[in-house]
PyMOL commands that place a pseudoatom at each C-alpha (Angstrom):
pseudoatom trace, name=CA, resn=MET, resi=1, chain=A, elem=C, hetatm=0, pos=[-47.646, -11.419, -63.875]
pseudoatom trace, name=CA, resn=LEU, resi=2, chain=A, elem=C, hetatm=0, pos=[-48.470, -8.557, -61.545]
pseudoatom trace, name=CA, resn=LYS, resi=3, chain=A, elem=C, hetatm=0, pos=[-49.010, -10.943, -58.612]
pseudoatom trace, name=CA, resn=LEU, resi=4, chain=A, elem=C, hetatm=0, pos=[-45.588, -12.563, -59.115]
pseudoatom trace, name=CA, resn=ARG, resi=5, chain=A, elem=C, hetatm=0, pos=[-43.881, -9.195, -59.120]
pseudoatom trace, name=CA, resn=GLU, resi=6, chain=A, elem=C, hetatm=0, pos=[-45.598, -8.152, -55.885]
pseudoatom trace, name=CA, resn=SER, resi=7, chain=A, elem=C, hetatm=0, pos=[-44.685, -11.379, -54.205]
pseudoatom trace, name=CA, resn=LYS, resi=8, chain=A, elem=C, hetatm=0, pos=[-41.065, -10.958, -55.341]
pseudoatom trace, name=CA, resn=GLU, resi=9, chain=A, elem=C, hetatm=0, pos=[-40.999, -7.429, -53.909]
pseudoatom trace, name=CA, resn=ALA, resi=10, chain=A, elem=C, hetatm=0, pos=[-42.622, -8.632, -50.693]
pseudoatom trace, name=CA, resn=LYS, resi=11, chain=A, elem=C, hetatm=0, pos=[-40.104, -11.454, -50.523]
pseudoatom trace, name=CA, resn=GLU, resi=12, chain=A, elem=C, hetatm=0, pos=[-37.226, -8.989, -51.011]
pseudoatom trace, name=CA, resn=VAL, resi=13, chain=A, elem=C, hetatm=0, pos=[-38.569, -6.705, -48.252]
pseudoatom trace, name=CA, resn=ARG, resi=14, chain=A, elem=C, hetatm=0, pos=[-38.992, -9.672, -45.925]
pseudoatom trace, name=CA, resn=MET, resi=15, chain=A, elem=C, hetatm=0, pos=[-35.475, -10.920, -46.761]
pseudoatom trace, name=CA, resn=LYS, resi=16, chain=A, elem=C, hetatm=0, pos=[-33.979, -7.446, -46.121]
pseudoatom trace, name=CA, resn=SER, resi=17, chain=A, elem=C, hetatm=0, pos=[-35.823, -7.295, -42.818]
pseudoatom trace, name=CA, resn=GLU, resi=18, chain=A, elem=C, hetatm=0, pos=[-34.472, -10.722, -41.831]
pseudoatom trace, name=CA, resn=ILE, resi=19, chain=A, elem=C, hetatm=0, pos=[-30.942, -9.717, -42.839]
pseudoatom trace, name=CA, resn=ASP, resi=20, chain=A, elem=C, hetatm=0, pos=[-31.184, -6.515, -40.774]
pseudoatom trace, name=CA, resn=LYS, resi=21, chain=A, elem=C, hetatm=0, pos=[-32.442, -8.486, -37.782]
pseudoatom trace, name=CA, resn=MET, resi=22, chain=A, elem=C, hetatm=0, pos=[-29.552, -10.977, -38.115]
pseudoatom trace, name=CA, resn=ASN, resi=23, chain=A, elem=C, hetatm=0, pos=[-27.017, -8.141, -38.408]
pseudoatom trace, name=CA, resn=ARG, resi=24, chain=A, elem=C, hetatm=0, pos=[-28.363, -6.556, -35.205]
pseudoatom trace, name=CA, resn=GLU, resi=25, chain=A, elem=C, hetatm=0, pos=[-28.065, -9.901, -33.369]
pseudoatom trace, name=CA, resn=ILE, resi=26, chain=A, elem=C, hetatm=0, pos=[-24.508, -10.372, -34.647]
pseudoatom trace, name=CA, resn=ALA, resi=27, chain=A, elem=C, hetatm=0, pos=[-23.615, -6.871, -33.406]
pseudoatom trace, name=CA, resn=LYS, resi=28, chain=A, elem=C, hetatm=0, pos=[-25.107, -7.695, -29.962]
pseudoatom trace, name=CA, resn=LEU, resi=29, chain=A, elem=C, hetatm=0, pos=[-23.111, -10.942, -29.781]
pseudoatom trace, name=CA, resn=LYS, resi=30, chain=A, elem=C, hetatm=0, pos=[-19.901, -9.114, -30.708]
pseudoatom trace, name=CA, resn=LEU, resi=31, chain=A, elem=C, hetatm=0, pos=[-20.572, -6.477, -28.031]
pseudoatom trace, name=CA, resn=ASN, resi=32, chain=A, elem=C, hetatm=0, pos=[-21.258, -9.134, -25.373]
pseudoatom trace, name=CA, resn=ASN, resi=33, chain=A, elem=C, hetatm=0, pos=[-18.133, -11.034, -26.380]
pseudoatom trace, name=CA, resn=ASP, resi=34, chain=A, elem=C, hetatm=0, pos=[-16.036, -7.841, -26.177]
pseudoatom trace, name=CA, resn=LEU, resi=35, chain=A, elem=C, hetatm=0, pos=[-17.440, -7.084, -22.720]
pseudoatom trace, name=CA, resn=LYS, resi=36, chain=A, elem=C, hetatm=0, pos=[-16.707, -10.606, -21.519]
pseudoatom trace, name=CA, resn=SER, resi=37, chain=A, elem=C, hetatm=0, pos=[-13.140, -10.552, -22.825]
pseudoatom trace, name=CA, resn=SER, resi=38, chain=A, elem=C, hetatm=0, pos=[-12.435, -7.105, -21.295]
pseudoatom trace, name=CA, resn=GLY, resi=39, chain=A, elem=C, hetatm=0, pos=[-13.783, -8.367, -17.961]
pseudoatom trace, name=CA, resn=LEU, resi=40, chain=A, elem=C, hetatm=0, pos=[-11.458, -11.361, -18.172]
pseudoatom trace, name=CA, resn=GLU, resi=41, chain=A, elem=C, hetatm=0, pos=[-8.532, -9.082, -18.977]
pseudoatom trace, name=CA, resn=LYS, resi=42, chain=A, elem=C, hetatm=0, pos=[-9.276, -6.929, -15.907]
pseudoatom trace, name=CA, resn=TYR, resi=43, chain=A, elem=C, hetatm=0, pos=[-9.514, -10.083, -13.793]
pseudoatom trace, name=CA, resn=LYS, resi=44, chain=A, elem=C, hetatm=0, pos=[-6.177, -11.342, -15.151]
pseudoatom trace, name=CA, resn=ARG, resi=45, chain=A, elem=C, hetatm=0, pos=[-4.503, -7.976, -14.484]
pseudoatom trace, name=CA, resn=GLY, resi=46, chain=A, elem=C, hetatm=0, pos=[-5.896, -8.001, -10.938]
pseudoatom trace, name=CA, resn=LEU, resi=47, chain=A, elem=C, hetatm=0, pos=[-4.495, -11.487, -10.365]
pseudoatom trace, name=CA, resn=GLU, resi=48, chain=A, elem=C, hetatm=0, pos=[-1.119, -10.411, -11.719]
pseudoatom trace, name=CA, resn=LYS, resi=49, chain=A, elem=C, hetatm=0, pos=[-1.056, -7.400, -9.356]
pseudoatom trace, name=CA, resn=MET, resi=50, chain=A, elem=C, hetatm=0, pos=[-1.963, -9.624, -6.404]
pseudoatom trace, name=CA, resn=HIS, resi=51, chain=A, elem=C, hetatm=0, pos=[0.789, -12.063, -7.430]
pseudoatom trace, name=CA, resn=ASP, resi=52, chain=A, elem=C, hetatm=0, pos=[3.314, -9.190, -7.521]
pseudoatom trace, name=CA, resn=VAL, resi=53, chain=A, elem=C, hetatm=0, pos=[2.253, -7.968, -4.066]
pseudoatom trace, name=CA, resn=LEU, resi=54, chain=A, elem=C, hetatm=0, pos=[2.478, -11.501, -2.648]
pseudoatom trace, name=CA, resn=ALA, resi=55, chain=A, elem=C, hetatm=0, pos=[5.928, -11.945, -4.197]
pseudoatom trace, name=CA, resn=GLU, resi=56, chain=A, elem=C, hetatm=0, pos=[7.036, -8.662, -2.611]
pseudoatom trace, name=CA, resn=HIS, resi=57, chain=A, elem=C, hetatm=0, pos=[5.731, -9.740, 0.795]
pseudoatom trace, name=CA, resn=ASP, resi=58, chain=A, elem=C, hetatm=0, pos=[7.423, -13.123, 0.375]
pseudoatom trace, name=CA, resn=MET, resi=59, chain=A, elem=C, hetatm=0, pos=[10.756, -11.383, -0.301]
pseudoatom trace, name=CA, resn=GLU, resi=60, chain=A, elem=C, hetatm=0, pos=[10.273, -9.177, 2.768]
pseudoatom trace, name=CA, resn=TYR, resi=61, chain=A, elem=C, hetatm=0, pos=[9.491, -12.269, 4.849]
pseudoatom trace, name=CA, resn=GLN, resi=62, chain=A, elem=C, hetatm=0, pos=[12.627, -14.026, 3.586]
pseudoatom trace, name=CA, resn=ILE, resi=63, chain=A, elem=C, hetatm=0, pos=[14.738, -10.986, 4.442]
pseudoatom trace, name=CA, resn=LEU, resi=64, chain=A, elem=C, hetatm=0, pos=[13.193, -10.882, 7.907]
pseudoatom trace, name=CA, resn=GLU, resi=65, chain=A, elem=C, hetatm=0, pos=[13.754, -14.608, 8.363]
pseudoatom trace, name=CA, resn=GLN, resi=66, chain=A, elem=C, hetatm=0, pos=[17.424, -14.211, 7.372]
pseudoatom trace, name=CA, resn=HIS, resi=67, chain=A, elem=C, hetatm=0, pos=[17.734, -11.317, 9.804]
pseudoatom trace, name=CA, resn=VAL, resi=68, chain=A, elem=C, hetatm=0, pos=[16.302, -13.412, 12.656]
pseudoatom trace, name=CA, resn=GLU, resi=69, chain=A, elem=C, hetatm=0, pos=[18.588, -16.348, 11.837]
pseudoatom trace, name=CA, resn=LYS, resi=70, chain=A, elem=C, hetatm=0, pos=[21.592, -14.017, 11.656]
pseudoatom trace, name=CA, resn=LYS, resi=71, chain=A, elem=C, hetatm=0, pos=[20.730, -12.584, 15.088]
pseudoatom trace, name=CA, resn=ALA, resi=72, chain=A, elem=C, hetatm=0, pos=[20.340, -16.113, 16.456]
pseudoatom trace, name=CA, resn=GLN, resi=73, chain=A, elem=C, hetatm=0, pos=[23.768, -17.107, 15.089]
pseudoatom trace, name=CA, resn=GLN, resi=74, chain=A, elem=C, hetatm=0, pos=[25.295, -14.011, 16.680]
pseudoatom trace, name=CA, resn=GLY, resi=75, chain=A, elem=C, hetatm=0, pos=[23.958, -15.150, 20.023]
pseudoatom trace, name=CA, resn=GLY, resi=76, chain=A, elem=C, hetatm=0, pos=[20.802, -13.095, 19.917]
pseudoatom trace, name=CA, resn=GLU, resi=77, chain=A, elem=C, hetatm=0, pos=[17.833, -13.773, 22.135]
pseudoatom trace, name=CA, resn=ARG, resi=78, chain=A, elem=C, hetatm=0, pos=[15.506, -16.582, 21.034]
pseudoatom trace, name=CA, resn=LEU, resi=79, chain=A, elem=C, hetatm=0, pos=[11.959, -16.819, 22.165]
pseudoatom trace, name=CA, resn=GLY, resi=80, chain=A, elem=C, hetatm=0, pos=[9.682, -19.859, 22.396]
pseudoatom trace, name=CA, resn=GLY, resi=81, chain=A, elem=C, hetatm=0, pos=[12.002, -22.683, 21.412]
pseudoatom trace, name=CA, resn=ASP, resi=82, chain=A, elem=C, hetatm=0, pos=[15.323, -23.896, 20.087]
pseudoatom trace, name=CA, resn=SER, resi=83, chain=A, elem=C, hetatm=0, pos=[14.996, -22.602, 16.566]
pseudoatom trace, name=CA, resn=ALA, resi=84, chain=A, elem=C, hetatm=0, pos=[14.838, -18.967, 15.498]
pseudoatom trace, name=CA, resn=LYS, resi=85, chain=A, elem=C, hetatm=0, pos=[12.186, -19.909, 12.931]
pseudoatom trace, name=CA, resn=ASN, resi=86, chain=A, elem=C, hetatm=0, pos=[9.860, -21.072, 15.685]
pseudoatom trace, name=CA, resn=SER, resi=87, chain=A, elem=C, hetatm=0, pos=[10.329, -17.948, 17.733]
pseudoatom trace, name=CA, resn=VAL, resi=88, chain=A, elem=C, hetatm=0, pos=[7.379, -15.678, 18.336]
pseudoatom trace, name=CA, resn=ILE, resi=89, chain=A, elem=C, hetatm=0, pos=[8.307, -12.075, 18.865]
pseudoatom trace, name=CA, resn=SER, resi=90, chain=A, elem=C, hetatm=0, pos=[5.432, -10.028, 20.169]
pseudoatom trace, name=CA, resn=PRO, resi=91, chain=A, elem=C, hetatm=0, pos=[5.498, -6.373, 19.184]
pseudoatom trace, name=CA, resn=GLN, resi=92, chain=A, elem=C, hetatm=0, pos=[6.370, -3.872, 21.871]
pseudoatom trace, name=CA, resn=VAL, resi=93, chain=A, elem=C, hetatm=0, pos=[3.525, -1.462, 22.740]
pseudoatom trace, name=CA, resn=VAL, resi=94, chain=A, elem=C, hetatm=0, pos=[4.808, 2.098, 22.808]
pseudoatom trace, name=CA, resn=ARG, resi=95, chain=A, elem=C, hetatm=0, pos=[2.740, 5.047, 23.990]
pseudoatom trace, name=CA, resn=PHE, resi=96, chain=A, elem=C, hetatm=0, pos=[3.182, 8.205, 22.014]
pseudoatom trace, name=CA, resn=PRO, resi=97, chain=A, elem=C, hetatm=0, pos=[4.692, 10.858, 24.326]
pseudoatom trace, name=CA, resn=LYS, resi=98, chain=A, elem=C, hetatm=0, pos=[1.718, 13.201, 24.248]
pseudoatom trace, name=CA, resn=VAL, resi=99, chain=A, elem=C, hetatm=0, pos=[-1.349, 10.911, 24.323]
pseudoatom trace, name=CA, resn=LYS, resi=100, chain=A, elem=C, hetatm=0, pos=[-4.362, 12.806, 25.661]
pseudoatom trace, name=CA, resn=GLU, resi=101, chain=A, elem=C, hetatm=0, pos=[-6.351, 10.552, 27.980]
pseudoatom trace, name=CA, resn=ASP, resi=102, chain=A, elem=C, hetatm=0, pos=[-9.676, 12.331, 27.388]
pseudoatom trace, name=CA, resn=ALA, resi=103, chain=A, elem=C, hetatm=0, pos=[-9.424, 12.162, 23.543]
pseudoatom trace, name=CA, resn=PRO, resi=104, chain=A, elem=C, hetatm=0, pos=[-10.145, 9.099, 21.378]
pseudoatom trace, name=CA, resn=LYS, resi=105, chain=A, elem=C, hetatm=0, pos=[-7.140, 6.767, 21.082]
pseudoatom trace, name=CA, resn=THR, resi=106, chain=A, elem=C, hetatm=0, pos=[-6.129, 3.941, 18.777]
pseudoatom trace, name=CA, resn=LYS, resi=107, chain=A, elem=C, hetatm=0, pos=[-3.267, 1.517, 18.297]
pseudoatom trace, name=CA, resn=VAL, resi=108, chain=A, elem=C, hetatm=0, pos=[-1.286, 1.470, 15.069]
pseudoatom trace, name=CA, resn=LYS, resi=109, chain=A, elem=C, hetatm=0, pos=[1.028, -1.445, 14.279]
pseudoatom trace, name=CA, resn=LEU, resi=110, chain=A, elem=C, hetatm=0, pos=[4.385, -0.365, 12.850]
pseudoatom trace, name=CA, resn=ARG, resi=111, chain=A, elem=C, hetatm=0, pos=[6.661, -2.614, 10.801]
pseudoatom trace, name=CA, resn=LEU, resi=112, chain=A, elem=C, hetatm=0, pos=[10.116, -1.082, 10.761]
pseudoatom trace, name=CA, resn=ILE, resi=113, chain=A, elem=C, hetatm=0, pos=[12.739, -1.461, 8.047]
pseudoatom trace, name=CA, resn=SER, resi=114, chain=A, elem=C, hetatm=0, pos=[14.792, -3.569, 10.439]
pseudoatom trace, name=CA, resn=GLY, resi=115, chain=A, elem=C, hetatm=0, pos=[11.969, -6.123, 10.596]
pseudoatom trace, name=CA, resn=GLU, resi=116, chain=A, elem=C, hetatm=0, pos=[11.027, -5.125, 14.125]
pseudoatom trace, name=CA, resn=SER, resi=117, chain=A, elem=C, hetatm=0, pos=[7.359, -4.557, 14.982]
pseudoatom trace, name=CA, resn=LYS, resi=118, chain=A, elem=C, hetatm=0, pos=[5.966, -2.007, 17.387]
pseudoatom trace, name=CA, resn=VAL, resi=119, chain=A, elem=C, hetatm=0, pos=[2.457, -1.019, 18.366]
pseudoatom trace, name=CA, resn=LEU, resi=120, chain=A, elem=C, hetatm=0, pos=[2.037, 2.702, 18.856]
pseudoatom trace, name=CA, resn=GLU, resi=121, chain=A, elem=C, hetatm=0, pos=[-0.808, 4.128, 20.926]
pseudoatom trace, name=CA, resn=VAL, resi=122, chain=A, elem=C, hetatm=0, pos=[-1.843, 7.562, 19.613]
pseudoatom trace, name=CA, resn=ASN, resi=123, chain=A, elem=C, hetatm=0, pos=[-4.805, 9.927, 19.566]
pseudoatom trace, name=CA, resn=THR, resi=124, chain=A, elem=C, hetatm=0, pos=[-6.918, 9.733, 16.428]
pseudoatom trace, name=CA, resn=ASP, resi=125, chain=A, elem=C, hetatm=0, pos=[-6.609, 13.484, 15.846]
pseudoatom trace, name=CA, resn=GLU, resi=126, chain=A, elem=C, hetatm=0, pos=[-2.785, 13.335, 15.564]
pseudoatom trace, name=CA, resn=LYS, resi=127, chain=A, elem=C, hetatm=0, pos=[-1.245, 13.986, 12.144]
pseudoatom trace, name=CA, resn=VAL, resi=128, chain=A, elem=C, hetatm=0, pos=[0.473, 11.160, 10.272]
pseudoatom trace, name=CA, resn=GLU, resi=129, chain=A, elem=C, hetatm=0, pos=[3.529, 13.437, 10.226]
pseudoatom trace, name=CA, resn=THR, resi=130, chain=A, elem=C, hetatm=0, pos=[3.989, 12.901, 13.987]
pseudoatom trace, name=CA, resn=ILE, resi=131, chain=A, elem=C, hetatm=0, pos=[4.235, 9.133, 13.418]
pseudoatom trace, name=CA, resn=LYS, resi=132, chain=A, elem=C, hetatm=0, pos=[6.803, 9.783, 10.696]
pseudoatom trace, name=CA, resn=LYS, resi=133, chain=A, elem=C, hetatm=0, pos=[8.867, 11.837, 13.158]
pseudoatom trace, name=CA, resn=PHE, resi=134, chain=A, elem=C, hetatm=0, pos=[8.568, 9.001, 15.675]
pseudoatom trace, name=CA, resn=LEU, resi=135, chain=A, elem=C, hetatm=0, pos=[9.748, 6.463, 13.069]
pseudoatom trace, name=CA, resn=ALA, resi=136, chain=A, elem=C, hetatm=0, pos=[12.686, 8.684, 12.074]
pseudoatom trace, name=CA, resn=GLN, resi=137, chain=A, elem=C, hetatm=0, pos=[14.439, 7.737, 15.311]
pseudoatom trace, name=CA, resn=PHE, resi=138, chain=A, elem=C, hetatm=0, pos=[14.675, 4.129, 14.058]
pseudoatom trace, name=CA, resn=CYS, resi=139, chain=A, elem=C, hetatm=0, pos=[16.017, 4.919, 10.559]
pseudoatom trace, name=CA, resn=SER, resi=140, chain=A, elem=C, hetatm=0, pos=[18.565, 7.526, 9.486]
pseudoatom trace, name=CA, resn=ASN, resi=141, chain=A, elem=C, hetatm=0, pos=[17.734, 7.141, 5.747]
pseudoatom trace, name=CA, resn=ASP, resi=142, chain=A, elem=C, hetatm=0, pos=[14.805, 8.661, 3.878]
pseudoatom trace, name=CA, resn=PHE, resi=143, chain=A, elem=C, hetatm=0, pos=[11.798, 6.371, 4.091]
pseudoatom trace, name=CA, resn=LEU, resi=144, chain=A, elem=C, hetatm=0, pos=[8.172, 6.069, 3.050]
pseudoatom trace, name=CA, resn=MET, resi=145, chain=A, elem=C, hetatm=0, pos=[5.249, 5.081, 5.212]
pseudoatom trace, name=CA, resn=MET, resi=146, chain=A, elem=C, hetatm=0, pos=[2.978, 2.649, 3.382]
pseudoatom trace, name=CA, resn=SER, resi=147, chain=A, elem=C, hetatm=0, pos=[-0.443, 1.329, 4.343]
pseudoatom trace, name=CA, resn=GLY, resi=148, chain=A, elem=C, hetatm=0, pos=[-3.502, -0.406, 2.921]
pseudoatom trace, name=CA, resn=PHE, resi=149, chain=A, elem=C, hetatm=0, pos=[-4.012, -3.054, 0.309]
pseudoatom trace, name=CA, resn=PRO, resi=150, chain=A, elem=C, hetatm=0, pos=[-2.627, -2.578, -2.208]
pseudoatom trace, name=CA, resn=MET, resi=151, chain=A, elem=C, hetatm=0, pos=[0.070, -0.670, -0.369]
pseudoatom trace, name=CA, resn=HIS, resi=152, chain=A, elem=C, hetatm=0, pos=[0.100, 3.084, -0.977]
pseudoatom trace, name=CA, resn=PRO, resi=153, chain=A, elem=C, hetatm=0, pos=[2.129, 5.953, 0.506]
pseudoatom trace, name=CA, resn=LEU, resi=154, chain=A, elem=C, hetatm=0, pos=[0.481, 7.862, 3.344]
pseudoatom trace, name=CA, resn=ASP, resi=155, chain=A, elem=C, hetatm=0, pos=[-0.246, 11.590, 3.184]
pseudoatom trace, name=CA, resn=SER, resi=156, chain=A, elem=C, hetatm=0, pos=[1.593, 13.191, 6.115]
pseudoatom trace, name=CA, resn=GLU, resi=157, chain=A, elem=C, hetatm=0, pos=[-0.885, 16.066, 6.349]
pseudoatom trace, name=CA, resn=LYS, resi=158, chain=A, elem=C, hetatm=0, pos=[-3.889, 13.851, 7.160]
pseudoatom trace, name=CA, resn=THR, resi=159, chain=A, elem=C, hetatm=0, pos=[-4.898, 12.841, 10.662]
pseudoatom trace, name=CA, resn=ILE, resi=160, chain=A, elem=C, hetatm=0, pos=[-4.820, 9.212, 11.806]
pseudoatom trace, name=CA, resn=GLU, resi=161, chain=A, elem=C, hetatm=0, pos=[-8.591, 9.055, 11.379]
pseudoatom trace, name=CA, resn=GLU, resi=162, chain=A, elem=C, hetatm=0, pos=[-8.572, 10.658, 7.901]
pseudoatom trace, name=CA, resn=ALA, resi=163, chain=A, elem=C, hetatm=0, pos=[-5.829, 8.269, 6.749]
pseudoatom trace, name=CA, resn=LYS, resi=164, chain=A, elem=C, hetatm=0, pos=[-7.995, 5.330, 7.951]
pseudoatom trace, name=CA, resn=LEU, resi=165, chain=A, elem=C, hetatm=0, pos=[-5.303, 4.095, 10.316]
pseudoatom trace, name=CA, resn=ILE, resi=166, chain=A, elem=C, hetatm=0, pos=[-7.539, 3.395, 13.319]
pseudoatom trace, name=CA, resn=ASN, resi=167, chain=A, elem=C, hetatm=0, pos=[-6.348, -0.040, 14.501]
pseudoatom trace, name=CA, resn=GLY, resi=168, chain=A, elem=C, hetatm=0, pos=[-4.376, -0.145, 11.249]
pseudoatom trace, name=CA, resn=SER, resi=169, chain=A, elem=C, hetatm=0, pos=[-0.783, -0.757, 10.303]
pseudoatom trace, name=CA, resn=ILE, resi=170, chain=A, elem=C, hetatm=0, pos=[2.067, 1.150, 8.724]
pseudoatom trace, name=CA, resn=VAL, resi=171, chain=A, elem=C, hetatm=0, pos=[5.040, -0.374, 6.910]
pseudoatom trace, name=CA, resn=GLN, resi=172, chain=A, elem=C, hetatm=0, pos=[8.271, 1.617, 6.844]
pseudoatom trace, name=CA, resn=LYS, resi=173, chain=A, elem=C, hetatm=0, pos=[10.095, 1.306, 3.474]
pseudoatom trace, name=CA, resn=LEU, resi=174, chain=A, elem=C, hetatm=0, pos=[13.259, 2.864, 2.150]
pseudoatom trace, name=CA, resn=GLN, resi=175, chain=A, elem=C, hetatm=0, pos=[12.868, 5.372, -0.684]
for i in range(1, 175): cmd.bond("trace and resi %d" % i, "trace and resi %d" % (i + 1))
show_as sticks, trace
zoom trace
C-alpha cells in the first residue's frame, strides 16, 4: 500500500511539472503572437501614412497640372511639344546674392506654392532663415518650408548643413 501511495505522489508531482511546463509554453506562444500582431499593426500604420503622403502629392500634382493647362489655354509658353502635359519645364538656377566663392556651396531645389521650381545655389553655412526670406518674395502669405520624407517643417535657426539640405529640396506650403 505504501508503494502505491508513493507512486501516486510521484505521478502528481510529475503531472504538476508537466502542467507548469505547458503553461510556460502557452505563455511564450501568446507573447510571440502579441509581438507578431503588434509588428503587423505598425506595418499597416506605416503603409497608411505612406498612402496619405502619396495622396497628398497626387493632389499637388493635379493642381500643378491644372495650373499648367490653364496657362497654356491663356496663351502661355509651351515647351517641348503641342500639349502642356508633355511640356518639360526645367527649373531656373538662381544664385543667392551673397554666395562666397571660397566657402562650400550646394544647390537646393525649391518648389514654390505656384508650382514653379527653382534651384538655389547657397553656401552650406547659411541659415535656413535666409532661404525663407528669399522665398518670401514669391509669396505674400504666411508659408511653411517643408523637407524630407515624411515631410516636416524646417527649423529656421539651423544652417543648410545642419538641416540636411545639401543637394536637397524644400517645398513651400501655405500655413
